[in-house]
A tleap script that builds the chain and sets N, CA, C and O, in Angstrom:
source leaprc.protein.ff14SB
mol = sequence {
  NMET ILE PHE ASP LYS HIE TYR GLY GLU GLN
  THR ALA TYR ILE THR MET ASN GLY ILE GLU
  PRO PHE ALA ASN SER THR PRO ILE ASP ILE
  CYS PHE LEU GLY LYS LYS PHE LYS LYS VAL
  LEU THR ALA ASN ASP ILE LYS CYS GLY SER
  TYR MET ASN VAL ALA TYR GLU LYS PRO GLN
  GLN PHE GLN GLU GLY SER VAL LEU LYS TRP
  LYS LEU ARG THR ASP GLU THR SER VAL TYR
  LEU ILE GLU GLU LYS LYS LEU PHE VAL LYS
  GLY LYS HIE PHE TRP VAL TYR CYS VAL GLY
  ILE MET CGLU
}
set mol.1.N position { -5.611 -18.401 70.567 }
set mol.1.CA position { -4.983 -19.114 69.464 }
set mol.1.C position { -3.500 -19.271 69.765 }
set mol.1.O position { -2.814 -18.284 70.031 }
set mol.2.N position { -3.009 -20.469 69.725 }
set mol.2.CA position { -1.595 -20.737 69.967 }
set mol.2.C position { -0.926 -20.983 68.619 }
set mol.2.O position { -1.197 -21.984 67.955 }
set mol.3.N position { -0.040 -20.051 68.216 }
set mol.3.CA position { 0.594 -20.145 66.907 }
set mol.3.C position { 1.823 -21.034 66.892 }
set mol.3.O position { 2.281 -21.433 65.822 }
set mol.4.N position { 2.362 -21.351 68.054 }
set mol.4.CA position { 3.586 -22.150 68.077 }
set mol.4.C position { 3.336 -23.603 68.463 }
set mol.4.O position { 4.255 -24.300 68.892 }
set mol.5.N position { 2.096 -24.062 68.311 }
set mol.5.CA position { 1.785 -25.458 68.623 }
set mol.5.C position { 2.246 -26.339 67.460 }
set mol.5.O position { 1.997 -26.032 66.294 }
set mol.6.N position { 2.916 -27.430 67.796 }
set mol.6.CA position { 3.465 -28.337 66.790 }
set mol.6.C position { 2.994 -29.768 67.034 }
set mol.6.O position { 2.417 -30.080 68.076 }
set mol.7.N position { 3.250 -30.619 66.061 }
set mol.7.CA position { 2.876 -32.025 66.177 }
set mol.7.C position { 3.745 -32.785 67.167 }
set mol.7.O position { 3.391 -33.893 67.571 }
set mol.8.N position { 4.879 -32.209 67.568 }
set mol.8.CA position { 5.737 -32.829 68.579 }
set mol.8.C position { 6.235 -34.198 68.166 }
set mol.8.O position { 6.851 -34.355 67.111 }
set mol.9.N position { 5.964 -35.200 69.010 }
set mol.9.CA position { 6.453 -36.562 68.759 }
set mol.9.C position { 5.881 -37.173 67.481 }
set mol.9.O position { 6.471 -38.092 66.914 }
set mol.10.N position { 4.741 -36.669 67.031 }
set mol.10.CA position { 4.143 -37.209 65.802 }
set mol.10.C position { 4.865 -36.738 64.543 }
set mol.10.O position { 4.620 -37.262 63.457 }
set mol.11.N position { 5.756 -35.750 64.678 }
set mol.11.CA position { 6.496 -35.253 63.518 }
set mol.11.C position { 7.259 -36.380 62.822 }
set mol.11.O position { 7.454 -36.338 61.607 }
set mol.12.N position { 7.687 -37.372 63.575 }
set mol.12.CA position { 8.412 -38.511 62.988 }
set mol.12.C position { 7.553 -39.281 61.988 }
set mol.12.O position { 8.081 -40.042 61.176 }
set mol.13.N position { 6.238 -39.092 62.038 }
set mol.13.CA position { 5.319 -39.797 61.137 }
set mol.13.C position { 4.801 -38.893 60.017 }
set mol.13.O position { 3.899 -39.273 59.270 }
set mol.14.N position { 5.378 -37.697 59.907 }
set mol.14.CA position { 4.967 -36.735 58.885 }
set mol.14.C position { 5.993 -36.728 57.761 }
set mol.14.O position { 7.197 -36.820 57.998 }
set mol.15.N position { 5.490 -36.616 56.525 }
set mol.15.CA position { 6.363 -36.376 55.374 }
set mol.15.C position { 5.697 -35.353 54.464 }
set mol.15.O position { 4.471 -35.263 54.402 }
set mol.16.N position { 6.515 -34.592 53.767 }
set mol.16.CA position { 6.015 -33.712 52.716 }
set mol.16.C position { 6.806 -34.076 51.475 }
set mol.16.O position { 8.025 -33.912 51.432 }
set mol.17.N position { 6.114 -34.566 50.478 }
set mol.17.CA position { 6.737 -35.135 49.272 }
set mol.17.C position { 7.761 -36.203 49.632 }
set mol.17.O position { 8.810 -36.315 48.997 }
set mol.18.N position { 7.440 -36.991 50.669 }
set mol.18.CA position { 8.277 -38.115 51.064 }
set mol.18.C position { 9.446 -37.774 51.969 }
set mol.18.O position { 10.234 -38.656 52.311 }
set mol.19.N position { 9.578 -36.501 52.370 }
set mol.19.CA position { 10.716 -36.071 53.191 }
set mol.19.C position { 10.223 -35.659 54.578 }
set mol.19.O position { 9.337 -34.814 54.705 }
set mol.20.N position { 10.807 -36.266 55.617 }
set mol.20.CA position { 10.414 -35.972 57.000 }
set mol.20.C position { 10.936 -34.603 57.429 }
set mol.20.O position { 12.127 -34.330 57.285 }
set mol.21.N position { 10.058 -33.730 57.961 }
set mol.21.CA position { 10.500 -32.412 58.414 }
set mol.21.C position { 11.120 -32.455 59.812 }
set mol.21.O position { 10.992 -33.443 60.535 }
set mol.22.N position { 11.788 -31.373 60.169 }
set mol.22.CA position { 12.326 -31.207 61.515 }
set mol.22.C position { 11.187 -30.845 62.474 }
set mol.22.O position { 11.140 -31.321 63.609 }
set mol.23.N position { 10.267 -29.993 61.996 }
set mol.23.CA position { 9.116 -29.563 62.799 }
set mol.23.C position { 7.957 -29.256 61.867 }
set mol.23.O position { 8.153 -28.988 60.681 }
set mol.24.N position { 6.747 -29.298 62.414 }
set mol.24.CA position { 5.542 -29.041 61.634 }
set mol.24.C position { 4.507 -28.436 62.564 }
set mol.24.O position { 4.117 -29.062 63.550 }
set mol.25.N position { 4.054 -27.214 62.260 }
set mol.25.CA position { 3.020 -26.605 63.097 }
set mol.25.C position { 1.693 -27.307 62.854 }
set mol.25.O position { 1.488 -27.916 61.803 }
set mol.26.N position { 0.803 -27.222 63.818 }
set mol.26.CA position { -0.549 -27.723 63.591 }
set mol.26.C position { -1.255 -26.716 62.681 }
set mol.26.O position { -0.822 -25.566 62.603 }
set mol.27.N position { -2.323 -27.110 61.994 }
set mol.27.CA position { -3.011 -26.185 61.092 }
set mol.27.C position { -3.515 -24.936 61.817 }
set mol.27.O position { -3.992 -24.992 62.951 }
set mol.28.N position { -3.388 -23.809 61.115 }
set mol.28.CA position { -3.816 -22.506 61.616 }
set mol.28.C position { -4.890 -21.999 60.663 }
set mol.28.O position { -4.746 -22.127 59.447 }
set mol.29.N position { -5.963 -21.425 61.201 }
set mol.29.CA position { -7.049 -20.910 60.368 }
set mol.29.C position { -6.515 -19.864 59.391 }
set mol.29.O position { -5.668 -19.044 59.745 }
set mol.30.N position { -7.012 -19.905 58.179 }
set mol.30.CA position { -6.547 -19.028 57.103 }
set mol.30.C position { -6.767 -17.547 57.421 }
set mol.30.O position { -6.114 -16.691 56.824 }
set mol.31.N position { -7.667 -17.231 58.344 }
set mol.31.CA position { -7.911 -15.824 58.693 }
set mol.31.C position { -6.670 -15.175 59.310 }
set mol.31.O position { -6.572 -13.948 59.329 }
set mol.32.N position { -5.732 -15.963 59.808 }
set mol.32.CA position { -4.505 -15.437 60.402 }
set mol.32.C position { -3.365 -15.298 59.387 }
set mol.32.O position { -2.288 -14.808 59.730 }
set mol.33.N position { -3.594 -15.722 58.150 }
set mol.33.CA position { -2.579 -15.613 57.104 }
set mol.33.C position { -2.519 -14.170 56.615 }
set mol.33.O position { -3.557 -13.525 56.464 }
set mol.34.N position { -1.322 -13.659 56.367 }
set mol.34.CA position { -1.145 -12.280 55.909 }
set mol.34.C position { -1.817 -12.008 54.574 }
set mol.34.O position { -1.989 -12.905 53.748 }
set mol.35.N position { -2.193 -10.744 54.382 }
set mol.35.CA position { -2.894 -10.320 53.169 }
set mol.35.C position { -2.088 -10.643 51.905 }
set mol.35.O position { -2.651 -11.075 50.899 }
set mol.36.N position { -0.781 -10.434 51.962 }
set mol.36.CA position { 0.102 -10.717 50.817 }
set mol.36.C position { -0.034 -12.170 50.369 }
set mol.36.O position { -0.074 -12.456 49.172 }
set mol.37.N position { -0.104 -13.077 51.327 }
set mol.37.CA position { -0.173 -14.502 51.006 }
set mol.37.C position { -1.577 -14.919 50.578 }
set mol.37.O position { -1.735 -15.828 49.763 }
set mol.38.N position { -2.593 -14.260 51.122 }
set mol.38.CA position { -3.963 -14.531 50.675 }
set mol.38.C position { -4.113 -14.154 49.204 }
set mol.38.O position { -4.815 -14.828 48.451 }
set mol.39.N position { -3.445 -13.064 48.801 }
set mol.39.CA position { -3.494 -12.643 47.399 }
set mol.39.C position { -2.856 -13.691 46.488 }
set mol.39.O position { -3.331 -13.925 45.377 }
set mol.40.N position { -1.785 -14.318 46.958 }
set mol.40.CA position { -1.125 -15.381 46.182 }
set mol.40.C position { -2.107 -16.527 45.956 }
set mol.40.O position { -2.220 -17.043 44.844 }
set mol.41.N position { -2.814 -16.922 47.007 }
set mol.41.CA position { -3.790 -18.013 46.892 }
set mol.41.C position { -4.917 -17.639 45.935 }
set mol.41.O position { -5.304 -18.438 45.082 }
set mol.42.N position { -5.445 -16.419 46.077 }
set mol.42.CA position { -6.541 -15.960 45.226 }
set mol.42.C position { -6.101 -15.889 43.766 }
set mol.42.O position { -6.828 -16.333 42.877 }
set mol.43.N position { -4.923 -15.336 43.516 }
set mol.43.CA position { -4.417 -15.191 42.147 }
set mol.43.C position { -4.238 -16.539 41.455 }
set mol.43.O position { -4.345 -16.632 40.233 }
set mol.44.N position { -3.968 -17.572 42.230 }
set mol.44.CA position { -3.765 -18.911 41.667 }
set mol.44.C position { -4.987 -19.811 41.822 }
set mol.44.O position { -4.919 -21.014 41.570 }
set mol.45.N position { -6.112 -19.213 42.241 }
set mol.45.CA position { -7.385 -19.923 42.413 }
set mol.45.C position { -7.234 -21.155 43.314 }
set mol.45.O position { -7.742 -22.232 43.001 }
set mol.46.N position { -6.527 -20.977 44.434 }
set mol.46.CA position { -6.310 -22.044 45.408 }
set mol.46.C position { -7.260 -21.842 46.579 }
set mol.46.O position { -7.306 -20.757 47.159 }
set mol.47.N position { -8.014 -22.867 46.928 }
set mol.47.CA position { -8.961 -22.815 48.048 }
set mol.47.C position { -8.346 -23.504 49.258 }
set mol.47.O position { -8.059 -24.701 49.229 }
set mol.48.N position { -8.146 -22.727 50.324 }
set mol.48.CA position { -7.564 -23.259 51.562 }
set mol.48.C position { -8.352 -22.733 52.751 }
set mol.48.O position { -8.713 -21.556 52.787 }
set mol.49.N position { -8.619 -23.588 53.714 }
set mol.49.CA position { -9.277 -23.171 54.944 }
set mol.49.C position { -8.288 -22.984 56.076 }
set mol.49.O position { -8.595 -22.362 57.093 }
set mol.50.N position { -7.078 -23.539 55.885 }
set mol.50.CA position { -6.042 -23.421 56.911 }
set mol.50.C position { -4.668 -23.569 56.261 }
set mol.50.O position { -4.537 -23.964 55.103 }
set mol.51.N position { -3.657 -23.238 57.051 }
set mol.51.CA position { -2.280 -23.352 56.574 }
set mol.51.C position { -1.402 -23.831 57.719 }
set mol.51.O position { -1.842 -23.877 58.868 }
set mol.52.N position { -0.171 -24.186 57.408 }
set mol.52.CA position { 0.782 -24.588 58.447 }
set mol.52.C position { 2.195 -24.305 57.964 }
set mol.52.O position { 2.429 -24.060 56.780 }
set mol.53.N position { 3.120 -24.344 58.895 }
set mol.53.CA position { 4.530 -24.132 58.595 }
set mol.53.C position { 5.277 -25.443 58.800 }
set mol.53.O position { 5.143 -26.097 59.835 }
set mol.54.N position { 6.062 -25.812 57.799 }
set mol.54.CA position { 6.821 -27.057 57.827 }
set mol.54.C position { 8.301 -26.679 57.747 }
set mol.54.O position { 8.719 -26.011 56.801 }
set mol.55.N position { 9.099 -27.104 58.739 }
set mol.55.CA position { 10.501 -26.689 58.827 }
set mol.55.C position { 11.462 -27.856 58.601 }
set mol.55.O position { 11.230 -28.979 59.048 }
set mol.56.N position { 12.547 -27.550 57.891 }
set mol.56.CA position { 13.609 -28.521 57.620 }
set mol.56.C position { 14.956 -27.929 58.029 }
set mol.56.O position { 15.123 -26.710 58.069 }
set mol.57.N position { 15.903 -28.796 58.329 }
set mol.57.CA position { 17.246 -28.344 58.696 }
set mol.57.C position { 18.115 -28.061 57.474 }
set mol.57.O position { 19.169 -27.438 57.595 }
set mol.58.N position { 17.685 -28.511 56.307 }
set mol.58.CA position { 18.404 -28.272 55.053 }
set mol.58.C position { 17.396 -27.810 54.006 }
set mol.58.O position { 16.220 -28.161 54.091 }
set mol.59.N position { 17.839 -27.024 53.014 }
set mol.59.CA position { 16.906 -26.588 51.973 }
set mol.59.C position { 16.395 -27.785 51.173 }
set mol.59.O position { 17.113 -28.757 50.941 }
set mol.60.N position { 15.146 -27.684 50.763 }
set mol.60.CA position { 14.515 -28.740 49.969 }
set mol.60.C position { 14.330 -28.251 48.538 }
set mol.60.O position { 14.434 -27.054 48.267 }
set mol.61.N position { 14.062 -29.159 47.639 }
set mol.61.CA position { 13.886 -28.823 46.225 }
set mol.61.C position { 12.430 -28.496 45.898 }
set mol.61.O position { 11.956 -28.806 44.806 }
set mol.62.N position { 11.722 -27.873 46.835 }
set mol.62.CA position { 10.335 -27.485 46.618 }
set mol.62.C position { 10.307 -26.118 45.932 }
set mol.62.O position { 11.142 -25.258 46.211 }
set mol.63.N position { 9.348 -25.928 45.041 }
set mol.63.CA position { 9.195 -24.660 44.333 }
set mol.63.C position { 7.934 -23.949 44.806 }
set mol.63.O position { 6.866 -24.555 44.898 }
set mol.64.N position { 8.066 -22.648 45.106 }
set mol.64.CA position { 6.890 -21.867 45.482 }
set mol.64.C position { 5.859 -21.974 44.367 }
set mol.64.O position { 6.202 -21.921 43.186 }
set mol.65.N position { 4.597 -22.123 44.748 }
set mol.65.CA position { 3.525 -22.252 43.776 }
set mol.65.C position { 3.231 -23.687 43.367 }
set mol.65.O position { 2.339 -23.931 42.554 }
set mol.66.N position { 3.970 -24.635 43.921 }
set mol.66.CA position { 3.736 -26.037 43.561 }
set mol.66.C position { 2.809 -26.719 44.566 }
set mol.66.O position { 2.670 -26.283 45.709 }
set mol.67.N position { 2.188 -27.788 44.111 }
set mol.67.CA position { 1.321 -28.602 44.965 }
set mol.67.C position { 2.140 -29.801 45.422 }
set mol.67.O position { 2.732 -30.511 44.609 }
set mol.68.N position { 2.165 -30.018 46.740 }
set mol.68.CA position { 2.946 -31.095 47.340 }
set mol.68.C position { 2.026 -32.046 48.092 }
set mol.68.O position { 0.894 -31.694 48.425 }
set mol.69.N position { 2.510 -33.238 48.353 }
set mol.69.CA position { 1.756 -34.219 49.145 }
set mol.69.C position { 2.262 -34.188 50.586 }
set mol.69.O position { 3.444 -34.419 50.841 }
set mol.70.N position { 1.363 -33.902 51.521 }
set mol.70.CA position { 1.683 -33.897 52.947 }
set mol.70.C position { 0.995 -35.110 53.558 }
set mol.70.O position { -0.184 -35.361 53.305 }
set mol.71.N position { 1.739 -35.860 54.365 }
set mol.71.CA position { 1.203 -37.110 54.901 }
set mol.71.C position { 1.523 -37.248 56.384 }
set mol.71.O position { 2.651 -36.996 56.808 }
set mol.72.N position { 0.528 -37.649 57.171 }
set mol.72.CA position { 0.691 -38.008 58.583 }
set mol.72.C position { 0.177 -39.432 58.710 }
set mol.72.O position { -1.023 -39.688 58.611 }
set mol.73.N position { 1.105 -40.350 58.932 }
set mol.73.CA position { 0.803 -41.788 58.963 }
set mol.73.C position { 0.103 -42.183 57.669 }
set mol.73.O position { 0.738 -42.180 56.614 }
set mol.74.N position { -1.185 -42.522 57.714 }
set mol.74.CA position { -1.896 -42.929 56.492 }
set mol.74.C position { -2.762 -41.813 55.909 }
set mol.74.O position { -3.301 -41.958 54.812 }
set mol.75.N position { -2.898 -40.703 56.634 }
set mol.75.CA position { -3.687 -39.571 56.139 }
set mol.75.C position { -2.833 -38.725 55.204 }
set mol.75.O position { -1.748 -38.277 55.574 }
set mol.76.N position { -3.330 -38.511 53.993 }
set mol.76.CA position { -2.583 -37.740 53.002 }
set mol.76.C position { -3.450 -36.619 52.460 }
set mol.76.O position { -4.646 -36.806 52.237 }
set mol.77.N position { -2.852 -35.453 52.247 }
set mol.77.CA position { -3.570 -34.317 51.697 }
set mol.77.C position { -2.644 -33.512 50.796 }
set mol.77.O position { -1.421 -33.595 50.907 }
set mol.78.N position { -3.242 -32.736 49.907 }
set mol.78.CA position { -2.461 -31.863 49.035 }
set mol.78.C position { -2.292 -30.512 49.710 }
set mol.78.O position { -3.227 -29.982 50.310 }
set mol.79.N position { -1.085 -29.961 49.605 }
set mol.79.CA position { -0.804 -28.636 50.150 }
set mol.79.C position { -0.177 -27.782 49.052 }
set mol.79.O position { 0.514 -28.290 48.169 }
set mol.80.N position { -0.432 -26.478 49.124 }
set mol.80.CA position { 0.091 -25.526 48.148 }
set mol.80.C position { 1.215 -24.733 48.801 }
set mol.80.O position { 1.007 -24.119 49.848 }
set mol.81.N position { 2.396 -24.734 48.206 }
set mol.81.CA position { 3.542 -24.031 48.783 }
set mol.81.C position { 3.424 -22.531 48.519 }
set mol.81.O position { 3.610 -22.065 47.395 }
set mol.82.N position { 3.112 -21.790 49.580 }
set mol.82.CA position { 2.905 -20.348 49.489 }
set mol.82.C position { 4.238 -19.599 49.505 }
set mol.82.O position { 4.475 -18.719 48.678 }
set mol.83.N position { 5.109 -19.960 50.462 }
set mol.83.CA position { 6.380 -19.245 50.589 }
set mol.83.C position { 7.430 -20.106 51.276 }
set mol.83.O position { 7.114 -20.967 52.097 }
set mol.84.N position { 8.683 -19.854 50.923 }
set mol.84.CA position { 9.834 -20.489 51.575 }
set mol.84.C position { 10.649 -19.388 52.236 }
set mol.84.O position { 10.875 -18.337 51.635 }
set mol.85.N position { 11.090 -19.617 53.462 }
set mol.85.CA position { 11.924 -18.652 54.189 }
set mol.85.C position { 13.057 -19.373 54.886 }
set mol.85.O position { 12.873 -20.455 55.442 }
set mol.86.N position { 14.233 -18.763 54.851 }
set mol.86.CA position { 15.374 -19.275 55.609 }
set mol.86.C position { 15.418 -18.480 56.913 }
set mol.86.O position { 15.490 -17.251 56.898 }
set mol.87.N position { 15.376 -19.186 58.032 }
set mol.87.CA position { 15.394 -18.544 59.342 }
set mol.87.C position { 16.653 -18.937 60.104 }
set mol.87.O position { 17.210 -20.015 59.898 }
set mol.88.N position { 17.086 -18.054 60.977 }
set mol.88.CA position { 18.234 -18.312 61.842 }
set mol.88.C position { 17.716 -18.278 63.272 }
set mol.88.O position { 17.367 -17.216 63.787 }
set mol.89.N position { 17.664 -19.452 63.917 }
set mol.89.CA position { 17.093 -19.577 65.259 }
set mol.89.C position { 18.107 -20.231 66.187 }
set mol.89.O position { 18.577 -21.339 65.928 }
set mol.90.N position { 18.437 -19.539 67.261 }
set mol.90.CA position { 19.360 -20.059 68.281 }
set mol.90.C position { 20.638 -20.638 67.669 }
set mol.90.O position { 21.065 -21.738 68.022 }
set mol.91.N position { 21.235 -19.885 66.753 }
set mol.91.CA position { 22.504 -20.288 66.161 }
set mol.91.C position { 22.420 -21.332 65.070 }
set mol.91.O position { 23.441 -21.888 64.666 }
set mol.92.N position { 21.214 -21.607 64.584 }
set mol.92.CA position { 21.045 -22.657 63.578 }
set mol.92.C position { 20.103 -22.180 62.468 }
set mol.92.O position { 19.140 -21.459 62.727 }
set mol.93.N position { 20.394 -22.593 61.228 }
set mol.93.CA position { 19.543 -22.240 60.088 }
set mol.93.C position { 18.441 -23.282 59.902 }
set mol.93.O position { 18.655 -24.482 60.075 }
set mol.94.N position { 17.254 -22.785 59.542 }
set mol.94.CA position { 16.116 -23.638 59.206 }
set mol.94.C position { 15.465 -23.086 57.954 }
set mol.94.O position { 15.449 -21.874 57.737 }
set mol.95.N position { 14.930 -23.971 57.130 }
set mol.95.CA position { 14.174 -23.585 55.954 }
set mol.95.C position { 12.722 -23.921 56.253 }
set mol.95.O position { 12.362 -25.080 56.461 }
set mol.96.N position { 11.894 -22.878 56.270 }
set mol.96.CA position { 10.494 -23.033 56.659 }
set mol.96.C position { 9.613 -22.808 55.436 }
set mol.96.O position { 9.783 -21.839 54.696 }
set mol.97.N position { 8.682 -23.712 55.245 }
set mol.97.CA position { 7.773 -23.677 54.106 }
set mol.97.C position { 6.353 -23.456 54.615 }
set mol.97.O position { 5.813 -24.271 55.363 }
set mol.98.N position { 5.758 -22.337 54.197 }
set mol.98.CA position { 4.369 -22.041 54.545 }
set mol.98.C position { 3.501 -22.687 53.472 }
set mol.98.O position { 3.625 -22.370 52.289 }
set mol.99.N position { 2.623 -23.595 53.891 }
set mol.99.CA position { 1.781 -24.317 52.934 }
set mol.99.C position { 0.307 -24.169 53.288 }
set mol.99.O position { -0.077 -24.252 54.454 }
set mol.100.N position { -0.503 -23.950 52.273 }
set mol.100.CA position { -1.948 -23.914 52.444 }
set mol.100.C position { -2.499 -25.316 52.268 }
set mol.100.O position { -2.127 -26.026 51.334 }
set mol.101.N position { -3.384 -25.712 53.167 }
set mol.101.CA position { -3.996 -27.041 53.083 }
set mol.101.C position { -5.174 -26.937 52.117 }
set mol.101.O position { -6.171 -26.276 52.408 }
set mol.102.N position { -5.049 -27.588 50.980 }
set mol.102.CA position { -6.045 -27.453 49.916 }
set mol.102.C position { -7.337 -28.186 50.258 }
set mol.102.O position { -7.332 -29.269 50.843 }
set mol.103.N position { -8.436 -27.559 49.872 }
set mol.103.CA position { -9.762 -28.157 50.112 }
set mol.103.C position { -10.189 -28.975 48.917 }
set mol.103.O position { -11.274 -29.557 48.923 }
savepdb mol mol.pdb
quit
């Protein structure tokens, strides 16, 4: 399982609630999601088979626990915002949003 695989050049065609991310991981099977986050999904009766991480260079106005629209070209799906984290990578800040892909 490769956890750092991303959409690469296709990221330019991705939006989450209409905003293009800096990076977007490919979907990861939900079995790799931490127990703490699985509890969040269960407590909110959210059904997800996979999740992904969506990164931005600036903070977004997304709220944890909200349902957002994720789109790649013409394919659109609903995602549930599990957690937001601010990361510092190679001298730069990124805001990463862990989202469950809703079934």
